[in-house]
N, C-alpha and C positions, 0 to 999 in steps of 0.2 A: 207406503209413506210418500213416494214421489207424487202419486195421484192426489193425495191430500194437499201437498205443497202447491201443485199446479192449480187446484181449485181455490186455494187461499189467495194465490197471486191474481187469478182471474177475478175473484171477488173484490180485491183491492182496486183492480183496473176499473171495474164498474162503479165502485163507490167514489174513487178519486177523480176519474176523468169526466163523468157526466157526458160522455161524447155521443153525439148522434150518429146514426148509421150513415156511412158515406155512400152516396149513390154510385153505382157502377159506371153510369154515364160520365160522371165527373172524372173518375179514374181514367177511363178511355180517352176522354178529351184532353186531360193533362198529359198523357203519354204522347198523343198526337202533336200537341203544341211543343212539347220538349224535343221530340224528334225533329220537328221543323227548325227549331232554334239551333240545334246541333248540326243538322245536315244542310240546311239551306241558308241560314244567316241569322244574325242576332235580333231581327225585327219580325214580329208576328202581328199582322193586321187581320182582324176578323172580317169575314166577308160583309158584315153589316156596315163596316166603315170603309169599304173598298172605294166608294165615290168621294170620301172625305180626305183621303191621303193620296197624293200623286205618286206615281212610280218614281219620278225623279227625286222626290223628297226621301223616299225609302232608300234609294241608291246613295244619296248624299249622307244620310245619317249612318248607314252601314259602313261607308268609307270612314266617316269620322270616328266611329267606334273602333274599327279595326286599327286605325292609325294610333288611337290612344293606348292600345294594348290592354285596356281594362275589360273585365268580363261583364260588360253592360248588356242587358237583354231588355228589349222593349216589347210590351204587350199592349196593343190597342184593342180592347175587348169590352163590349157593352154587357155589364154584369146584371143590369136591371136593379130592381128594388130588393132590399134584404128579405130573405125568406122565399124568393122565387128564382126560377131559372138555375143555370149552372152555378154551383157553389153557393147558392142562396144569396147571391149578391155580395159575398164575402171575399174581398180582394186578397186578404192575408192567406185565406185557405187556398185560393187559386195558386198563388205564388208558391206556397209551401208544397202543394201537390206537384207543380211543374218542376220545381227545384229538386224534389225528391227523386225524379227520374234522371236529372243531370248531375247532381252533386257538384264538387269543387266549389270555388268561390263564385259569387254572383251578385250583381247589382241590378235589381229589377225596377223598371219604370212601368207602371200600369196606368194606362190612360183611358178615360171615358170622356164623353163630351162635357161632363160637368165636374170632373174631379181628376186628380193626379195623385198617385200613391208611390212612394219610394221605399223599397224593401231590400235589405242587404243580408247576405249570408257569407260566413267564413266556413268553408266546407259544408257540413250539415248543421252547423250551429248558427242561430240567428244573431246578427250583429245589430245592436240597437241603433247606432248612429254611423252611417257610412255614406259613400258617394251618392247613392240613389236617394237616401233619406234627405240629405241636405240639398241636393239638386231639386227635389220635389218641393221642399219648403221655400226655396228661392223662386222657383218657376211658377208656383201656385198663384202668384199675383196675376199672371196672364189669364188665369181662369176667371178673373173678375172683369175681363175686358171682352171685346167682341172678336178676338182673334179666332181664326178657324182651327179645327183640330189639326190640320196640316201644320200651321204655324206653331201651335202649342207643342206638338210632337218635336218639331225642330228645336224649339227653345229649350225644352226639358233635356234633350240629349246634349245640347250645347253646354248647358250648365254641368251635366253629369261628367263630361269628359274633361272638365277643368281640373287642373292638378289638385286644387284644394277647395271643393265646394263649401266646406265648413267656413272657410275664410270669407267667402261671398255671403254666406248666411249671417255671420257675425257682423259684417259690414252693414248688411240690411237692417239687422236688429238695432245696431248703434244709430243708424240714420233715423229709424223710427222713434227711438227714445229721445233723440235730439229734437225731432219735430214735436214730440209730445210734451217736452219740457216748456214751462212758461218762458216767454221772451224776457231777456234781461232788460232792465230799465235803461233808457237812453243815457249816455254819458253826458255830463255837463259840458256846455259849449265852452271851448277855449277861445276867449276873445283875443288872445295874443296871436292866434294863427289865422292866416288869411287863406289857407288852403281848405277847400270843401272836403267833406268826408266821403262823398259819393264815389270818387275814383278808387279810394282805398278799399272800399267794400268789394268792388270788382276785382281788385288785385288779390284780395284774400280768397275770394271764391275761386279765382284762377289757380291760386297756389294749392288749394284743396284738390281741384281737378287734376293738376299735374302730379300730386302725390299719389292719387289713385292710379293714374296711368303708369307711374313709375313702379308701383307695386304690382303691376301686371293684372289689375282687375278689369280686364277687357272682356266684353261679351262678344264672342267671335261670330255672332249671327250675321246673316245676310242683311240685317236691318238696322241694328243700333248698337251703341256702346252701352256698357252696363251702367245703369243708374239704380242704386238700391231702392227697391219698391217700398211703399209704405201703405198700410191699411190699419184701421183702428181695431182690428180683431185681436191683436196681441196685447197682453199685459206685460209687466216687467219680466225680465229674463228668468229670474229664479222661479216665479210663480208658473210661468209657461212651461219651464223644464219639468217641474214637479207634475203638472197635469199630463204632459207627454209621457213621462216615465210611468205614471199610475195607469194610464190607458194601455200602454204597451205591456206592462207587467200582467195586467188582467187578461189581455188578449193572448199573450204568449202562454200563460198558465192554461187557458182553455185549449190552445193548439197542441201543447205538449201532452195534455191529457188525452186528446183525440188520437195523437200519433201512438201513444202507449196502447190505447184501446185497439188500434188497428195492427199493432206489431205482431209478427209471426216469428217466434224464436224456436230454437231446437236445442235440446240437451240441457244438462245441468248448468253449463256455463251461461247459456242464453238466459235461462231462468234466473240465475243469480244476478245478472246485470239488469234484467227487467225489474227485479225487486229493488235494486238500487235506484233505478229511474223513478220508480214509484215513491220511494222514501225521499228522494231529493225534491220531487215535485210536491210531495206532501209538506216538506219543510218550507218550500216557497209559499204554499197556501197558508201555512201557520203565520208566516211573516205578514202576508197581505191582509189576513183577517184580523190579526192582532187581538187586542182586547176590546174591540168595538170602536177603536179610535183610528183616525186616518194615519197611514204609515208615513213616517218622515222620508225625506229624499234618500237618506243613506239606507233606510230599510228597503225602499223600492229597488235600489241598486243591488242590495243583497238578494232580494227575490229573483232578480234577473240573472244574477250569478248562479243561484241554485237551479234555475231552469236551464241554463247552459250546461250545468253539471248533469242534470237529468237527461238532456239531449245526448250528451257524450255516452252515458250509460246505455241509452237506448240504441245508439248506432253499434255499440259493442254487442248488445243483446241480439241484434239482427245479423251480426257477423260482418257488417260493413267495415268496422274498424277492429283490428286485432285486439284481443282482450288484454294483452300485455303492453300495448302501445302506451307511450307516456301520456299522461292526462294533460289536456290543454290547461294553461294557467293564465288568468287574467292579469292585466297590468296592475301592479301593486299601487302605483300612484293614483290611478283612477280606473277601476274595472271597466268603465264604459269605453275605455280606449280599445278594448277587445282582447283577444287571446293570441294574437300574433306577437309573442313576447320573447325576450332574451334574458337569460339569467345574468344579472348585473350586480356588481358591488356598488352599493350606494351609501356614501357617508353624507349625512345631512349637513347643510351649511351651518357652520358654527358648532358642530358636534364632533365627538371623537368616535362614536359607535358606527361601525360599518355593518350594513345588512346586505345579504345576498338575496335579491328578490327578482321576480320577473317584471320586466318593464317593456313597454312598447318602444318602437324605434325612435319616436319623437322624444320620449322621456329619457331614453338612453343617451341621446345626443345632449339633452339638457344636463344630465348628470356628469357626463364627460367634460362638458364645458363649464362645470361648476356653477350652473344656473339651477334655480328651483324648478322642478318639473311641474307640469300643469296637473295639479292634484284635484281630487274630489273634495270640495269644501262643504262643511256642515256647520250647523249652529251648535255652539258649546258655550254655556255661561254667558249668553248675550253677545257673543262674537262669532264671526265666521272664520273657521280655521280648517286646515287640511285634516281630513278624517283621521289620518294616522298619527296626528299630534294630540288627539284626545287620549287621556290616560286609559290604559288597557282595562283597568278595573271599572271604567265607566262606559265602555263601548265594546260590544262583541266584535264589531267590524274592525276596530283598531287592534284588538287583541289577536285577531286571526288574519288580518290583511285580506279579508274576504276569501279566505282559503289559501292565500299565498304563504302564510306563516304557519298554518296548522291544517291538518287533514281531517279534523273531527268536527267540521262546521255543523253537519246535520245532527250529530250527537249533542252538541252544545245547545242547539235550538230545541231539541227534545227536552233538555233539562231546563229550558226556560231562560237561558242566559241572555237572550235578546231582550227580555223584559227586566231582568234584575240588574243588568249593566247599564244604568242610566245616570 
């Protein structure tokens, strides 16, 4: 009976993962890089880039990382074109393999001469938006200039150690949107005034600059203060976020399938959790594939939550996490805030009902100060509202809080509730 079960699980692995065989050379190289990051320091420079990054720069950014106290790790590695060389040019695979040897939390900056990728992990679980992700999005403007790899490396780390790279990113986006907006028509001339408008324009610009400085938005580089960069490649924030989430969900779905295919488990407990990993990954694929239509933003978030749940089951199957350890829970207000949460009593503004839900530290602070947390907004009846304010009968995600209010998320998806609750 057990042999039949093992064969059935293995068949599911092959069908669901579609994972290619991992080259032994990649595994060996990942272990070598990971050992260097742990034993020598948080910066790995491939020999191919030895002449492009000075020893002094390496020392400076290692000091900067250590002073920040953040688990930032820097990899400057030429991956080449997709399909060739180590990891077939796949930055996500490289970081996943390296992080698999290290564990714990990690913010990874992967640099090549023509690109910068930021990837974040909380333990063994992938975090969609973290220090490295936002630092890379802000610093990528440098990759459209003639800065050397040495300068780009310095700049990327400088953004990553900032206390809130997301704040820098939002400032950049706001600046881009303002630049993209059509200019306001000139105000009519006030003939009763003898003062020219020119000086007041300068005063206004100065006030804006002072407010940025007061907010601490300083780029601590050797070279310049932070000016939010702009380039025409971004659309509006909602559209861009949807694209980022869609790309990330597809990529993580493949990666989780590959890790399941590579997993080595022992005993009935390991086999049970491997089955759960497969079921959760399968539910994520159901959401992403839908009924032939493009998933909405809230569905993409649901798929990412399910993939995190699959990762949790997988690390238990491998024996990395005890089988009876509490399951990580995503922030109820916005699951993209991650799984570093605290069970908190939340009474919504203007309401009498109190919910005990997991919230991230930022949302906990908002609730305690009687402010509205930064929630995930979705489209409902022509308006943008927090997802949890959509009637439960109309939204699977509102009904379950992305798993924060109910433990049967996978079973509900199997029953098709993600399609019927609309």
